[in-house]
N, CA and C atoms of all chains as a GROMACS GRO file, in nm:
protein
  606
    1MET      N    1   5.503   6.326   8.524
    1MET     CA    2   5.635   6.377   8.562
    1MET      C    3   5.625   6.456   8.695
    2LYS      N    4   5.711   6.419   8.788
    2LYS     CA    5   5.713   6.490   8.916
    2LYS      C    6   5.814   6.604   8.908
    3ASN      N    7   5.797   6.702   8.997
    3ASN     CA    8   5.898   6.808   9.004
    3ASN      C    9   5.912   6.860   9.146
    4ARG      N   10   6.023   6.929   9.167
    4ARG     CA   11   6.053   6.981   9.302
    4ARG      C   12   6.037   7.133   9.307
    5LEU      N   13   5.953   7.183   9.219
    5LEU     CA   14   5.942   7.328   9.206
    5LEU      C   15   5.896   7.397   9.335
    6GLU      N   16   5.792   7.342   9.396
    6GLU     CA   17   5.738   7.404   9.519
    6GLU      C   18   5.844   7.404   9.630
    7GLU      N   19   5.911   7.291   9.640
    7GLU     CA   20   6.016   7.276   9.744
    7GLU      C   21   6.128   7.380   9.722
    8LEU      N   22   6.172   7.390   9.598
    8LEU     CA   23   6.281   7.484   9.567
    8LEU      C   24   6.238   7.629   9.586
    9ARG      N   25   6.113   7.656   9.548
    9ARG     CA   26   6.063   7.794   9.564
    9ARG      C   27   6.056   7.831   9.712
   10ARG      N   28   6.008   7.736   9.793
   10ARG     CA   29   5.998   7.762   9.937
   10ARG      C   30   6.137   7.780   9.999
   11GLN      N   31   6.232   7.699   9.949
   11GLN     CA   32   6.369   7.712   9.999
   11GLN      C   33   6.424   7.852   9.971
   12LYS      N   34   6.387   7.903   9.855
   12LYS     CA   35   6.436   8.035   9.815
   12LYS      C   36   6.358   8.148   9.883
   13GLY      N   37   6.243   8.110   9.938
   13GLY     CA   38   6.161   8.208  10.010
   13GLY      C   39   6.094   8.309   9.920
   14ILE      N   40   6.047   8.263   9.806
   14ILE     CA   41   5.978   8.356   9.715
   14ILE      C   42   5.834   8.311   9.692
   15LYS      N   43   5.753   8.408   9.652
   15LYS     CA   44   5.611   8.379   9.625
   15LYS      C   45   5.595   8.328   9.482
   16GLN      N   46   5.480   8.266   9.458
   16GLN     CA   47   5.450   8.218   9.322
   16GLN      C   48   5.452   8.334   9.222
   17GLU      N   49   5.400   8.448   9.266
   17GLU     CA   50   5.394   8.566   9.178
   17GLU      C   51   5.535   8.611   9.136
   18GLU      N   52   5.626   8.608   9.231
   18GLU     CA   53   5.763   8.652   9.202
   18GLU      C   54   5.831   8.556   9.104
   19LEU      N   55   5.810   8.426   9.128
   19LEU     CA   56   5.869   8.326   9.039
   19LEU      C   57   5.809   8.339   8.898
   20ALA      N   58   5.677   8.358   8.896
   20ALA     CA   59   5.608   8.374   8.768
   20ALA      C   60   5.662   8.494   8.692
   21SER      N   61   5.683   8.603   8.763
   21SER     CA   62   5.734   8.725   8.700
   21SER      C   63   5.876   8.703   8.647
   22ALA      N   64   5.957   8.632   8.723
   22ALA     CA   65   6.096   8.607   8.680
   22ALA      C   66   6.100   8.516   8.558
   23LEU      N   67   6.006   8.422   8.551
   23LEU     CA   68   6.005   8.327   8.438
   23LEU      C   69   5.918   8.374   8.322
   24GLU      N   70   5.855   8.491   8.340
   24GLU     CA   71   5.765   8.550   8.239
   24GLU      C   72   5.650   8.457   8.202
   25VAL      N   73   5.590   8.400   8.305
   25VAL     CA   74   5.468   8.320   8.286
   25VAL      C   75   5.363   8.369   8.386
   26SER      N   76   5.242   8.314   8.379
   26SER     CA   77   5.140   8.357   8.474
   26SER      C   78   5.153   8.281   8.606
   27ARG      N   79   5.092   8.336   8.711
   27ARG     CA   80   5.098   8.271   8.842
   27ARG      C   81   5.028   8.135   8.837
   28GLN      N   82   4.921   8.128   8.757
   28GLN     CA   83   4.846   8.001   8.746
   28GLN      C   84   4.934   7.890   8.690
   29THR      N   85   5.025   7.927   8.598
   29THR     CA   86   5.115   7.826   8.540
   29THR      C   87   5.206   7.769   8.648
   30ILE      N   88   5.257   7.855   8.735
   30ILE     CA   89   5.342   7.808   8.844
   30ILE      C   90   5.262   7.714   8.935
   31GLY      N   91   5.137   7.753   8.964
   31GLY     CA   92   5.050   7.669   9.048
   31GLY      C   93   5.028   7.533   8.985
   32SER      N   94   4.998   7.533   8.855
   32SER     CA   95   4.975   7.406   8.784
   32SER      C   96   5.100   7.319   8.781
   33LEU      N   97   5.215   7.385   8.763
   33LEU     CA   98   5.342   7.310   8.762
   33LEU      C   99   5.367   7.245   8.898
   34GLU      N  100   5.344   7.323   9.002
   34GLU     CA  101   5.369   7.272   9.137
   34GLU      C  102   5.275   7.158   9.173
   35ASN      N  103   5.152   7.167   9.124
   35ASN     CA  104   5.055   7.059   9.152
   35ASN      C  105   5.076   6.938   9.063
   36GLY      N  106   5.159   6.950   8.964
   36GLY     CA  107   5.185   6.840   8.873
   36GLY      C  108   5.077   6.822   8.768
   37ARG      N  109   4.992   6.925   8.753
   37ARG     CA  110   4.883   6.915   8.654
   37ARG      C  111   4.931   6.953   8.515
   38TYR      N  112   5.045   7.019   8.508
   38TYR     CA  113   5.095   7.066   8.379
   38TYR      C  114   5.245   7.041   8.369
   39ASN      N  115   5.287   6.985   8.256
   39ASN     CA  116   5.429   6.963   8.232
   39ASN      C  117   5.482   7.076   8.142
   40PRO      N  118   5.593   7.137   8.180
   40PRO     CA  119   5.640   7.253   8.103
   40PRO      C  120   5.704   7.214   7.971
   41SER      N  121   5.715   7.312   7.883
   41SER     CA  122   5.788   7.289   7.758
   41SER      C  123   5.936   7.281   7.794
   42ILE      N  124   6.016   7.236   7.701
   42ILE     CA  125   6.160   7.224   7.727
   42ILE      C  126   6.222   7.362   7.754
   43ILE      N  127   6.168   7.464   7.686
   43ILE     CA  128   6.221   7.599   7.705
   43ILE      C  129   6.194   7.648   7.847
   44LEU      N  130   6.070   7.627   7.893
   44LEU     CA  131   6.037   7.670   8.030
   44LEU      C  132   6.115   7.589   8.133
   45ALA      N  133   6.134   7.460   8.104
   45ALA     CA  134   6.211   7.375   8.196
   45ALA      C  135   6.354   7.428   8.209
   46PHE      N  136   6.412   7.468   8.097
   46PHE     CA  137   6.548   7.525   8.100
   46PHE      C  138   6.551   7.657   8.178
   47LYS      N  139   6.447   7.738   8.155
   47LYS     CA  140   6.440   7.867   8.227
   47LYS      C  141   6.434   7.843   8.377
   48ILE      N  142   6.353   7.744   8.418
   48ILE     CA  143   6.339   7.712   8.560
   48ILE      C  144   6.473   7.663   8.616
   49ALA      N  145   6.537   7.574   8.539
   49ALA     CA  146   6.666   7.519   8.583
   49ALA      C  147   6.769   7.630   8.598
   50ARG      N  148   6.771   7.722   8.502
   50ARG     CA  149   6.866   7.834   8.509
   50ARG      C  150   6.835   7.925   8.628
   51TYR      N  151   6.706   7.945   8.652
   51TYR     CA  152   6.667   8.034   8.761
   51TYR      C  153   6.715   7.978   8.895
   52PHE      N  154   6.701   7.847   8.913
   52PHE     CA  155   6.744   7.786   9.039
   52PHE      C  156   6.891   7.741   9.035
   53ASP      N  157   6.955   7.764   8.921
   53ASP     CA  158   7.096   7.728   8.902
   53ASP      C  159   7.118   7.578   8.930
   54MET      N  160   7.034   7.499   8.867
   54MET     CA  161   7.042   7.352   8.885
   54MET      C  162   7.025   7.284   8.750
   55GLU      N  163   7.050   7.155   8.747
   55GLU     CA  164   7.027   7.079   8.624
   55GLU      C  165   6.879   7.041   8.616
   56ILE      N  166   6.829   7.030   8.492
   56ILE     CA  167   6.686   6.998   8.473
   56ILE      C  168   6.648   6.869   8.546
   57GLU      N  169   6.736   6.769   8.535
   57GLU     CA  170   6.707   6.637   8.596
   57GLU      C  171   6.692   6.645   8.747
   58LYS      N  172   6.752   6.747   8.805
   58LYS     CA  173   6.744   6.760   8.952
   58LYS      C  174   6.610   6.823   8.993
   59ILE      N  175   6.545   6.887   8.897
   59ILE     CA  176   6.416   6.952   8.929
   59ILE      C  177   6.298   6.867   8.880
   60PHE      N  178   6.312   6.818   8.758
   60PHE     CA  179   6.202   6.739   8.699
   60PHE      C  180   6.240   6.591   8.698
   61ILE      N  181   6.155   6.511   8.757
   61ILE     CA  182   6.183   6.368   8.767
   61ILE      C  183   6.086   6.292   8.675
   62TYR      N  184   6.145   6.236   8.571
   62TYR     CA  185   6.061   6.164   8.476
   62TYR      C  186   6.049   6.017   8.516
   63GLU      N  187   5.926   5.975   8.533
   63GLU     CA  188   5.901   5.834   8.569
   63GLU      C  189   5.824   5.769   8.456
   64GLU      N  190   5.887   5.667   8.396
   64GLU     CA  191   5.822   5.600   8.285
   64GLU      C  192   5.705   5.516   8.335
   65VAL      N  193   5.592   5.530   8.268
   65VAL     CA  194   5.472   5.454   8.311
   65VAL      C  195   5.483   5.311   8.258
   66GLU      N  196   5.471   5.216   8.350
   66GLU     CA  197   5.479   5.075   8.309
   66GLU      C  198   5.348   5.031   8.247
   67LYS      N  199   5.359   4.964   8.131
   67LYS     CA  200   5.236   4.920   8.062
   67LYS      C  201   5.191   4.784   8.113
   68MET      N  202   5.029  10.390   7.427
   68MET     CA  203   4.909  10.452   7.486
   68MET      C  204   4.860  10.569   7.401
   69LYS      N  205   4.956  10.640   7.336
   69LYS     CA  206   4.917  10.753   7.251
   69LYS      C  207   4.836  10.704   7.131
   70LYS      N  208   4.873  10.582   7.086
   70LYS     CA  209   4.801  10.520   6.975
   70LYS      C  210   4.654  10.500   7.014
   71ASN      N  211   4.635  10.457   7.139
   71ASN     CA  212   4.501  10.435   7.192
   71ASN      C  213   4.421  10.565   7.197
   72LEU      N  214   4.492  10.674   7.230
   72LEU     CA  215   4.427  10.805   7.239
   72LEU      C  216   4.379  10.848   7.100
   73ILE      N  217   4.464  10.826   7.000
   73ILE     CA  218   4.426  10.861   6.862
   73ILE      C  219   4.305  10.778   6.820
   74LEU      N  220   4.309  10.648   6.850
   74LEU     CA  221   4.198  10.559   6.815
   74LEU      C  222   4.069  10.601   6.886
   75ALA      N  223   4.084  10.638   7.014
   75ALA     CA  224   3.967  10.682   7.092
   75ALA      C  225   3.909  10.810   7.032
   76SER      N  226   3.997  10.901   6.990
   76SER     CA  227   3.951  11.027   6.930
   76SER      C  228   3.876  10.999   6.800
   77LEU      N  229   3.932  10.908   6.720
   77LEU     CA  230   3.867  10.870   6.594
   77LEU      C  231   3.730  10.808   6.620
   78LEU      N  232   3.726  10.722   6.720
   78LEU     CA  233   3.602  10.655   6.758
   78LEU      C  234   3.496  10.757   6.801
   79PHE      N  235   3.542  10.857   6.876
   79PHE     CA  236   3.451  10.962   6.925
   79PHE      C  237   3.396  11.043   6.808
   80ILE      N  238   3.486  11.080   6.716
   80ILE     CA  239   3.443  11.159   6.598
   80ILE      C  240   3.344  11.078   6.515
   81CYS      N  241   3.374  10.948   6.495
   81CYS     CA  242   3.284  10.861   6.420
   81CYS      C  243   3.147  10.855   6.486
   82GLY      N  244   3.147  10.840   6.618
   82GLY     CA  245   3.022  10.831   6.693
   82GLY      C  246   2.939  10.955   6.677
   83ILE      N  247   3.004  11.072   6.694
   83ILE     CA  248   2.933  11.201   6.681
   83ILE      C  249   2.880  11.217   6.539
   84SER      N  250   2.964  11.179   6.440
   84SER     CA  251   2.923  11.193   6.299
   84SER      C  252   2.800  11.107   6.272
   85LEU      N  253   2.803  10.983   6.320
   85LEU     CA  254   2.691  10.892   6.295
   85LEU      C  255   2.561  10.946   6.354
   86ILE      N  256   2.572  11.000   6.475
   86ILE     CA  257   2.451  11.051   6.543
   86ILE      C  258   2.397  11.175   6.472
   87THR      N  259   2.488  11.264   6.429
   87THR     CA  260   2.441  11.389   6.367
   87THR      C  261   2.396  11.370   6.222
   88ILE      N  262   2.462  11.278   6.150
   88ILE     CA  263   2.426  11.260   6.008
   88ILE      C  264   2.290  11.192   5.994
   89LEU      N  265   2.273  11.080   6.069
   89LEU     CA  266   2.146  11.006   6.058
   89LEU      C  267   2.079  10.993   6.197
   90PRO      N  268   2.022  11.102   6.246
   90PRO     CA  269   1.964  11.093   6.381
   90PRO      C  270   1.835  11.011   6.390
   91ASN      N  271   1.770  10.988   6.276
   91ASN     CA  272   1.640  10.918   6.280
   91ASN      C  273   1.654  10.765   6.273
   92SER      N  274   1.768  10.719   6.226
   92SER     CA  275   1.786  10.574   6.217
   92SER      C  276   1.830  10.519   6.354
   93SER      N  277   1.750  10.429   6.408
   93SER     CA  278   1.779  10.378   6.544
   93SER      C  279   1.907  10.294   6.547
   94ILE      N  280   1.931  10.218   6.440
   94ILE     CA  281   2.052  10.132   6.436
   94ILE      C  282   2.178  10.220   6.436
   95ILE      N  283   2.178  10.320   6.348
   95ILE     CA  284   2.293  10.410   6.337
   95ILE      C  285   2.314  10.486   6.468
   96PHE      N  286   2.201  10.528   6.528
   96PHE     CA  287   2.209  10.602   6.655
   96PHE      C  288   2.273  10.513   6.763
   97GLY      N  289   2.229  10.387   6.765
   97GLY     CA  290   2.284  10.291   6.862
   97GLY      C  291   2.433  10.270   6.841
   98MET      N  292   2.470  10.256   6.712
   98MET     CA  293   2.612  10.237   6.678
   98MET      C  294   2.694  10.357   6.723
   99GLY      N  295   2.641  10.476   6.694
   99GLY     CA  296   2.709  10.600   6.732
   99GLY      C  297   2.730  10.608   6.882
  100CYS      N  298   2.624  10.575   6.957
  100CYS     CA  299   2.634  10.578   7.105
  100CYS      C  300   2.738  10.477   7.153
  101GLY      N  301   2.740  10.361   7.088
  101GLY     CA  302   2.839  10.258   7.122
  101GLY      C  303   2.980  10.309   7.101
  102PHE      N  304   3.002  10.376   6.986
  102PHE     CA  305   3.134  10.433   6.955
  102PHE      C  306   3.174  10.534   7.061
  103ILE      N  307   3.078  10.623   7.094
  103ILE     CA  308   3.109  10.728   7.194
  103ILE      C  309   3.140  10.664   7.329
  104GLY      N  310   3.063  10.564   7.366
  104GLY     CA  311   3.086  10.493   7.493
  104GLY      C  312   3.226  10.432   7.497
  105GLY      N  313   3.263  10.366   7.388
  105GLY     CA  314   3.397  10.305   7.379
  105GLY      C  315   3.506  10.410   7.391
  106ALA      N  316   3.483  10.524   7.322
  106ALA     CA  317   3.582  10.632   7.325
  106ALA      C  318   3.597  10.688   7.466
  107ILE      N  319   3.483  10.705   7.536
  107ILE     CA  320   3.489  10.759   7.674
  107ILE      C  321   3.569  10.665   7.764
  108VAL      N  322   3.545  10.535   7.748
  108VAL     CA  323   3.620  10.437   7.831
  108VAL      C  324   3.770  10.450   7.804
  109ASN      N  325   3.807  10.464   7.675
  109ASN     CA  326   3.949  10.477   7.639
  109ASN      C  327   4.008  10.607   7.691
  110PHE      N  328   3.929  10.717   7.685
  110PHE     CA  329   3.976  10.846   7.739
  110PHE      C  330   4.004  10.832   7.889
  111TYR      N  331   3.910  10.765   7.957
  111TYR     CA  332   3.925  10.747   8.102
  111TYR      C  333   4.053  10.668   8.132
  112LYS      N  334   4.076  10.562   8.052
  112LYS     CA  335   4.197  10.480   8.070
  112LYS      C  336   4.322  10.567   8.055
  113TYR      N  337   4.319  10.655   7.952
  113TYR     CA  338   4.434  10.740   7.925
  113TYR      C  339   4.459  10.835   8.042
  114ILE      N  340   4.350  10.893   8.093
  114ILE     CA  341   4.363  10.985   8.207
  114ILE      C  342   4.414  10.910   8.329
  115TYR      N  343   4.365  10.789   8.348
  115TYR     CA  344   4.406  10.704   8.461
  115TYR      C  345   4.557  10.676   8.455
  116VAL      N  346   4.604  10.647   8.335
  116VAL     CA  347   4.747  10.617   8.317
  116VAL      C  348   4.833  10.741   8.342
  117LEU      N  349   4.781  10.858   8.300
  117LEU     CA  350   4.858  10.982   8.317
  117LEU      C  351   4.882  11.017   8.463
  118ASN      N  352   4.794  10.970   8.550
  118ASN     CA  353   4.809  11.000   8.693
  118ASN      C  354   4.933  10.930   8.749
  119PRO      N  355   5.029  11.007   8.805
  119PRO     CA  356   5.153  10.945   8.856
  119PRO      C  357   5.130  10.842   8.966
  120LYS      N  358   5.016  10.856   9.038
  120LYS     CA  359   4.983  10.760   9.144
  120LYS      C  360   4.965  10.620   9.089
  121ASN      N  361   4.909  10.613   8.968
  121ASN     CA  362   4.874  10.483   8.911
  121ASN      C  363   4.983  10.426   8.822
  122LYS      N  364   5.095  10.499   8.810
  122LYS     CA  365   5.199  10.458   8.715
  122LYS      C  366   5.251  10.317   8.745
  123LYS      N  367   5.286  10.293   8.872
  123LYS     CA  368   5.343  10.164   8.911
  123LYS      C  369   5.242  10.050   8.888
  124GLN      N  370   5.119  10.081   8.930
  124GLN     CA  371   5.011   9.982   8.915
  124GLN      C  372   4.988   9.948   8.768
  125TYR      N  373   4.991  10.053   8.685
  125TYR     CA  374   4.969  10.034   8.542
  125TYR      C  375   5.083   9.955   8.478
  126GLU      N  376   5.206   9.986   8.520
  126GLU     CA  377   5.322   9.913   8.465
  126GLU      C  378   5.315   9.764   8.502
  127GLU      N  379   5.270   9.738   8.625
  127GLU     CA  380   5.253   9.599   8.668
  127GLU      C  381   5.146   9.528   8.586
  128HIS      N  382   5.038   9.604   8.563
  128HIS     CA  383   4.927   9.550   8.484
  128HIS      C  384   4.973   9.516   8.342
  129LEU      N  385   5.055   9.606   8.284
  129LEU     CA  386   5.107   9.582   8.149
  129LEU      C  387   5.197   9.459   8.146
  130LYS      N  388   5.281   9.446   8.249
  130LYS     CA  389   5.373   9.331   8.256
  130LYS      C  390   5.294   9.201   8.268
  131ASN      N  391   5.190   9.204   8.354
  131ASN     CA  392   5.105   9.086   8.370
  131ASN      C  393   5.035   9.050   8.240
  132GLU      N  394   4.991   9.153   8.171
  132GLU     CA  395   4.922   9.132   8.043
  132GLU      C  396   5.016   9.065   7.943
  133GLN      N  397   5.140   9.115   7.937
  133GLN     CA  398   5.241   9.059   7.847
  133GLN      C  399   5.270   8.912   7.884
  134ASN      N  400   5.284   8.888   8.015
  134ASN     CA  401   5.310   8.750   8.062
  134ASN      C  402   5.196   8.658   8.026
  135ASN      N  403   5.073   8.709   8.042
  135ASN     CA  404   4.956   8.627   8.009
  135ASN      C  405   4.950   8.596   7.860
  136LEU      N  406   4.992   8.693   7.779
  136LEU     CA  407   4.990   8.672   7.634
  136LEU      C  408   5.094   8.567   7.592
  137LYS      N  409   5.211   8.570   7.657
  137LYS     CA  410   5.320   8.481   7.618
  137LYS      C  411   5.316   8.349   7.694
  138ASP      N  412   5.232   8.341   7.796
  138ASP     CA  413   5.229   8.224   7.884
  138ASP      C  414   5.197   8.096   7.805
  139GLU      N  415   5.290   8.000   7.809
  139GLU     CA  416   5.275   7.879   7.725
  139GLU      C  417   5.155   7.794   7.766
  140ARG      N  418   5.121   7.793   7.896
  140ARG     CA  419   5.005   7.713   7.940
  140ARG      C  420   4.876   7.774   7.883
  141LYS      N  421   4.870   7.906   7.884
  141LYS     CA  422   4.750   7.972   7.832
  141LYS      C  423   4.740   7.956   7.680
  142ILE      N  424   4.855   7.958   7.613
  142ILE     CA  425   4.855   7.937   7.467
  142ILE      C  426   4.802   7.797   7.437
  143MET      N  427   4.852   7.699   7.516
  143MET     CA  428   4.808   7.560   7.497
  143MET      C  429   4.657   7.547   7.522
  144LEU      N  430   4.610   7.615   7.628
  144LEU     CA  431   4.468   7.609   7.661
  144LEU      C  432   4.383   7.673   7.550
  145ARG      N  433   4.434   7.784   7.494
  145ARG     CA  434   4.360   7.850   7.386
  145ARG      C  435   4.349   7.757   7.266
  146GLU      N  436   4.461   7.691   7.233
  146GLU     CA  437   4.461   7.600   7.119
  146GLU      C  438   4.366   7.482   7.144
  147LYS      N  439   4.371   7.430   7.266
  147LYS     CA  440   4.286   7.316   7.302
  147LYS      C  441   4.138   7.354   7.297
  148SER      N  442   4.107   7.473   7.350
  148SER     CA  443   3.966   7.515   7.351
  148SER      C  444   3.918   7.539   7.208
  149GLY      N  445   4.007   7.590   7.123
  149GLY     CA  446   3.973   7.610   6.983
  149GLY      C  447   3.942   7.477   6.914
  150ARG      N  448   4.022   7.376   6.945
  150ARG     CA  449   4.005   7.243   6.886
  150ARG      C  450   3.872   7.181   6.931
  151ILE      N  451   3.842   7.195   7.062
  151ILE     CA  452   3.718   7.139   7.115
  151ILE      C  453   3.597   7.211   7.053
  152THR      N  454   3.607   7.344   7.042
  152THR     CA  455   3.498   7.422   6.982
  152THR      C  456   3.477   7.380   6.836
  153TYR      N  457   3.587   7.355   6.765
  153TYR     CA  458   3.581   7.311   6.625
  153TYR      C  459   3.501   7.181   6.614
  154ILE      N  460   3.531   7.086   6.703
  154ILE     CA  461   3.461   6.957   6.700
  154ILE      C  462   3.313   6.975   6.736
  155ILE      N  463   3.286   7.055   6.840
  155ILE     CA  464   3.146   7.078   6.881
  155ILE      C  465   3.068   7.141   6.767
  156MET      N  466   3.128   7.242   6.703
  156MET     CA  467   3.059   7.310   6.592
  156MET      C  468   3.033   7.216   6.476
  157PHE      N  469   3.127   7.124   6.454
  157PHE     CA  470   3.111   7.025   6.348
  157PHE      C  471   2.987   6.941   6.374
  158VAL      N  472   2.975   6.892   6.498
  158VAL     CA  473   2.862   6.806   6.536
  158VAL      C  474   2.731   6.885   6.530
  159VAL      N  475   2.734   7.008   6.586
  159VAL     CA  476   2.612   7.091   6.590
  159VAL      C  477   2.563   7.120   6.448
  160LEU      N  478   2.656   7.159   6.361
  160LEU     CA  479   2.618   7.191   6.223
  160LEU      C  480   2.559   7.069   6.151
  161THR      N  481   2.621   6.953   6.175
  161THR     CA  482   2.572   6.832   6.110
  161THR      C  483   2.430   6.798   6.159
  162ILE      N  484   2.410   6.802   6.290
  162ILE     CA  485   2.278   6.773   6.347
  162ILE      C  486   2.174   6.872   6.294
  163LEU      N  487   2.214   7.000   6.295
  163LEU     CA  488   2.124   7.105   6.247
  163LEU      C  489   2.084   7.081   6.101
  164ASN      N  490   2.180   7.040   6.023
  164ASN     CA  491   2.153   7.015   5.882
  164ASN      C  492   2.058   6.898   5.863
  165ILE      N  493   2.078   6.792   5.942
  165ILE     CA  494   1.991   6.675   5.932
  165ILE      C  495   1.848   6.714   5.973
  166VAL      N  496   1.837   6.791   6.082
  166VAL     CA  497   1.705   6.836   6.129
  166VAL      C  498   1.638   6.921   6.022
  167PHE      N  499   1.714   7.014   5.963
  167PHE     CA  500   1.661   7.101   5.858
  167PHE      C  501   1.612   7.018   5.738
  168THR      N  502   1.687   6.912   5.706
  168THR     CA  503   1.649   6.828   5.593
  168THR      C  504   1.514   6.761   5.621
  169PHE      N  505   1.494   6.712   5.744
  169PHE     CA  506   1.368   6.645   5.779
  169PHE      C  507   1.252   6.743   5.788
  170ILE      N  508   1.282   6.864   5.839
  170ILE     CA  509   1.176   6.965   5.851
  170ILE      C  510   1.128   7.010   5.712
  171GLY      N  511   1.220   7.012   5.620
  171GLY     CA  512   1.187   7.054   5.484
  171GLY      C  513   1.214   7.201   5.460
  172VAL      N  514   1.325   7.246   5.515
  172VAL     CA  515   1.366   7.386   5.492
  172VAL      C  516   1.412   7.401   5.347
  173GLU      N  517   1.413   7.522   5.300
  173GLU     CA  518   1.451   7.547   5.160
  173GLU      C  519   1.587   7.485   5.127
  174LYS      N  520   1.596   7.436   5.003
  174LYS     CA  521   1.715   7.360   4.963
  174LYS      C  522   1.845   7.441   4.973
  175TRP      N  523   1.836   7.570   4.938
  175TRP     CA  524   1.960   7.649   4.935
  175TRP      C  525   2.020   7.664   5.075
  176ILE      N  526   1.935   7.664   5.179
  176ILE     CA  527   1.986   7.675   5.317
  176ILE      C  528   2.062   7.547   5.353
  177ILE      N  529   2.001   7.433   5.320
  177ILE     CA  530   2.064   7.305   5.351
  177ILE      C  531   2.196   7.292   5.275
  178LEU      N  532   2.192   7.331   5.149
  178LEU     CA  533   2.313   7.323   5.066
  178LEU      C  534   2.424   7.412   5.122
  179THR      N  535   2.386   7.533   5.163
  179THR     CA  536   2.486   7.625   5.220
  179THR      C  537   2.548   7.566   5.345
  180LEU      N  538   2.462   7.507   5.431
  180LEU     CA  539   2.515   7.448   5.555
  180LEU      C  540   2.609   7.332   5.526
  181TRP      N  541   2.574   7.248   5.427
  181TRP     CA  542   2.665   7.138   5.391
  181TRP      C  543   2.797   7.193   5.338
  182CYS      N  544   2.787   7.302   5.261
  182CYS     CA  545   2.910   7.365   5.208
  182CYS      C  546   2.997   7.416   5.323
  183VAL      N  547   2.933   7.473   5.424
  183VAL     CA  548   3.009   7.525   5.540
  183VAL      C  549   3.080   7.409   5.610
  184ILE      N  550   3.009   7.296   5.628
  184ILE     CA  551   3.069   7.179   5.693
  184ILE      C  552   3.188   7.129   5.611
  185ALA      N  553   3.167   7.118   5.479
  185ALA     CA  554   3.275   7.070   5.391
  185ALA      C  555   3.394   7.166   5.396
  186PHE      N  556   3.365   7.296   5.394
  186PHE     CA  557   3.472   7.397   5.397
  186PHE      C  558   3.552   7.387   5.527
  187LYS      N  559   3.479   7.370   5.638
  187LYS     CA  560   3.547   7.357   5.769
  187LYS      C  561   3.642   7.238   5.767
  188TYR      N  562   3.593   7.125   5.715
  188TYR     CA  563   3.673   7.003   5.713
  188TYR      C  564   3.797   7.020   5.623
  189ILE      N  565   3.771   7.069   5.501
  189ILE     CA  566   3.882   7.086   5.405
  189ILE      C  567   3.985   7.185   5.459
  190CYS      N  568   3.935   7.294   5.516
  190CYS     CA  569   4.023   7.396   5.573
  190CYS      C  570   4.112   7.335   5.682
  191GLY      N  571   4.051   7.254   5.768
  191GLY     CA  572   4.126   7.189   5.876
  191GLY      C  573   4.237   7.102   5.822
  192VAL      N  574   4.204   7.023   5.718
  192VAL     CA  575   4.304   6.931   5.659
  192VAL      C  576   4.416   7.010   5.592
  193VAL      N  577   4.379   7.112   5.514
  193VAL     CA  578   4.479   7.192   5.441
  193VAL      C  579   4.574   7.262   5.538
  194ILE      N  580   4.517   7.323   5.642
  194ILE     CA  581   4.602   7.394   5.740
  194ILE      C  582   4.692   7.296   5.813
  195PHE      N  583   4.640   7.176   5.843
  195PHE     CA  584   4.722   7.075   5.910
  195PHE      C  585   4.844   7.039   5.824
  196TYR      N  586   4.820   7.012   5.695
  196TYR     CA  587   4.933   6.973   5.608
  196TYR      C  588   5.029   7.089   5.586
  197HIS      N  589   4.974   7.210   5.579
  197HIS     CA  590   5.060   7.328   5.563
  197HIS      C  591   5.153   7.343   5.684
  198LEU      N  592   5.096   7.330   5.802
  198LEU     CA  593   5.177   7.342   5.925
  198LEU      C  594   5.276   7.227   5.936
  199SER      N  595   5.230   7.108   5.895
  199SER     CA  596   5.315   6.990   5.900
  199SER      C  597   5.439   7.006   5.812
  200LYS      N  598   5.419   7.068   5.695
  200LYS     CA  599   5.531   7.091   5.602
  200LYS      C  600   5.631   7.190   5.661
  201LYS      N  601   5.577   7.291   5.728
  201LYS     CA  602   5.663   7.397   5.783
  201LYS      C  603   5.745   7.348   5.902
  202MET      N  604   5.692   7.248   5.972
  202MET     CA  605   5.757   7.205   6.097
  202MET      C  606   5.862   7.097   6.072
   0.00000   0.00000   0.00000
């Protein structure tokens, strides 16, 4: 799953630490999310969407893997 | 933090008691020194927190600690590491038991180790079904 977290964070002009603090997660989690190494839970995805005042689908792009 | 101070005080009293009651026993003396050391560290922490200069830093540290505790990625990692350790321990115990059987170690040791392996397995299955029912 791809996401636009880094892009949105940069647009807002905030640091990873600030975003982490606002979402009540660790800075490493934000880093992992931005690198695409970790997919968030639905609760965290909603928190992120609410924080950026956007719909989840606009932030997280789900691409089905073709078998 | 006051709770920590009470605990540190108790730890200090325990340490002093252990050292004075049984000064000739090296194990008890070591334990007592350990208690006193732990208490001193906690006292230092309390004094550090009381300093108004460190208040902001300490509050940030507490917030970070809370975030780290609730952080879903870290929770997932803890669960994953626990699962991997469980599997490794399973393999290690089994290998150890087989080696012990070939070496010819006393029967009760081998039997105990097999019981531990069986208990680990049964416990894993029971907890899985218990959690499955709840979810």
